C-alpha positions as a Markdown table, in Angstrom:
| # | Residue | x | y | z |
|---|---|---|---|---|
| 1 | Met | 8.5 | 1.9 | 18.8 |
| 2 | Ser | 5.5 | 0.4 | 16.9 |
| 3 | Pro | 4.0 | 0.4 | 13.5 |
| 4 | Arg | 1.9 | 3.4 | 12.5 |
| 5 | Val | -0.2 | 1.6 | 10.3 |
| 6 | Arg | -2.9 | -1.1 | 10.9 |
| 7 | Val | -3.9 | -4.1 | 8.8 |
| 8 | Gly | -6.7 | -3.4 | 6.3 |
| 9 | Gly | -6.4 | 0.1 | 7.0 |
| 10 | Arg | -6.0 | 2.4 | 3.5 |
| 11 | Tyr | -3.6 | 5.1 | 3.3 |
| 12 | Arg | -3.6 | 8.0 | 0.6 |
| 13 | Met | -1.0 | 8.6 | -1.8 |
| 14 | Glu | -0.9 | 11.5 | -4.5 |
| 15 | Glu | -2.8 | 9.1 | -6.7 |
| 16 | Gly | -4.8 | 6.4 | -5.2 |
| 17 | Glu | -4.4 | 4.3 | -2.0 |
| 18 | Ile | -2.5 | 1.6 | -0.3 |
| 19 | Glu | -3.9 | -0.9 | 1.7 |
| 20 | Val | -2.2 | -3.0 | 4.6 |
| 21 | Asp | -2.3 | -6.6 | 4.3 |
| 22 | Ser | 0.1 | -7.8 | 6.9 |
| 23 | Ile | 2.4 | -6.5 | 9.7 |
| 24 | Glu | 5.5 | -8.8 | 10.6 |
| 25 | Pro | 8.3 | -8.3 | 13.3 |
| 26 | Ile | 11.6 | -8.8 | 11.9 |
| 27 | Gly | 15.1 | -8.6 | 13.2 |
| 28 | Phe | 18.4 | -6.6 | 12.4 |
| 29 | Pro | 19.6 | -10.0 | 10.3 |
| 30 | Asp | 16.6 | -10.0 | 8.3 |
| 31 | Ile | 17.5 | -6.5 | 6.1 |
| 32 | Thr | 20.4 | -5.1 | 4.6 |
| 33 | Pro | 22.4 | -2.4 | 6.4 |
| 34 | Asp | 22.0 | -0.1 | 3.1 |
| 35 | Leu | 18.2 | -0.7 | 3.8 |
| 36 | Leu | 18.4 | 0.3 | 7.7 |
| 37 | Lys | 20.0 | 3.6 | 6.8 |
| 38 | Val | 17.3 | 4.6 | 4.5 |
| 39 | Ala | 14.4 | 3.1 | 6.7 |
| 40 | Lys | 15.7 | 3.8 | 10.5 |
| 41 | His | 13.5 | 6.3 | 12.5 |
| 42 | Gly | 14.0 | 7.2 | 15.9 |
| 43 | Arg | 15.8 | 4.6 | 18.1 |
| 44 | Gly | 15.4 | 1.8 | 15.7 |
| 45 | Glu | 14.7 | -0.8 | 18.2 |
| 46 | Lys | 12.1 | -2.7 | 16.5 |
| 47 | Ile | 11.6 | -3.5 | 12.8 |
| 48 | Tyr | 8.6 | -4.4 | 10.9 |
| 49 | Leu | 7.8 | -6.0 | 7.5 |
| 50 | Ile | 4.6 | -4.6 | 6.2 |
| 51 | Arg | 3.3 | -5.9 | 2.8 |
| 52 | Phe | 0.5 | -4.0 | 1.1 |
| 53 | His | -1.0 | -3.6 | -2.1 |
| 54 | Tyr | -2.2 | -0.4 | -4.2 |
| 55 | Val | -5.7 | 0.6 | -4.5 |
| 56 | Arg | -6.5 | 2.7 | -7.8 |
| 57 | Pro | -8.3 | 6.1 | -7.4 |
| 58 | Arg | -12.1 | 5.3 | -7.8 |
| 59 | Gly | -12.6 | 8.1 | -10.2 |
| 60 | Lys | -10.1 | 7.1 | -12.6 |
| 61 | Gln | -10.9 | 3.5 | -13.4 |
| 62 | Arg | -10.3 | 2.3 | -17.0 |
| 63 | Gly | -13.4 | 1.5 | -19.4 |
| 64 | Arg | -17.2 | 2.6 | -19.6 |
| 65 | Arg | -18.6 | 5.3 | -16.9 |
| 66 | Lys | -21.7 | 4.4 | -15.2 |
| 67 | Ser | -23.4 | 7.3 | -16.4 |
| 68 | Glu | -22.5 | 6.3 | -20.1 |
| 69 | Pro | -24.8 | 4.0 | -22.0 |
| 70 | Arg | -24.3 | 0.5 | -22.8 |
| 71 | Arg | -24.2 | 0.1 | -26.8 |
| 72 | His | -24.4 | -3.3 | -28.5 |
| 73 | Val | -23.7 | -4.0 | -32.0 |
| 74 | Val | -25.5 | -6.5 | -33.8 |
| 75 | Arg | -24.1 | -8.2 | -36.7 |
């Protein structure tokens, strides 16, 4: 009936989150029959293309931890 997400919203996954970048209504000719079988929910009268990107978990970023002191090597 309508999208269950909003642009700018963040939604949890097992690891990290996804952030919605855009939502665009599209038509049946824009998708393959196989995708329609997998994605169809309810009456399926409206179809939306939702673009999103992955956001890493904050505690699992690579690199130096904030509590870890900086070390400089001078030669």
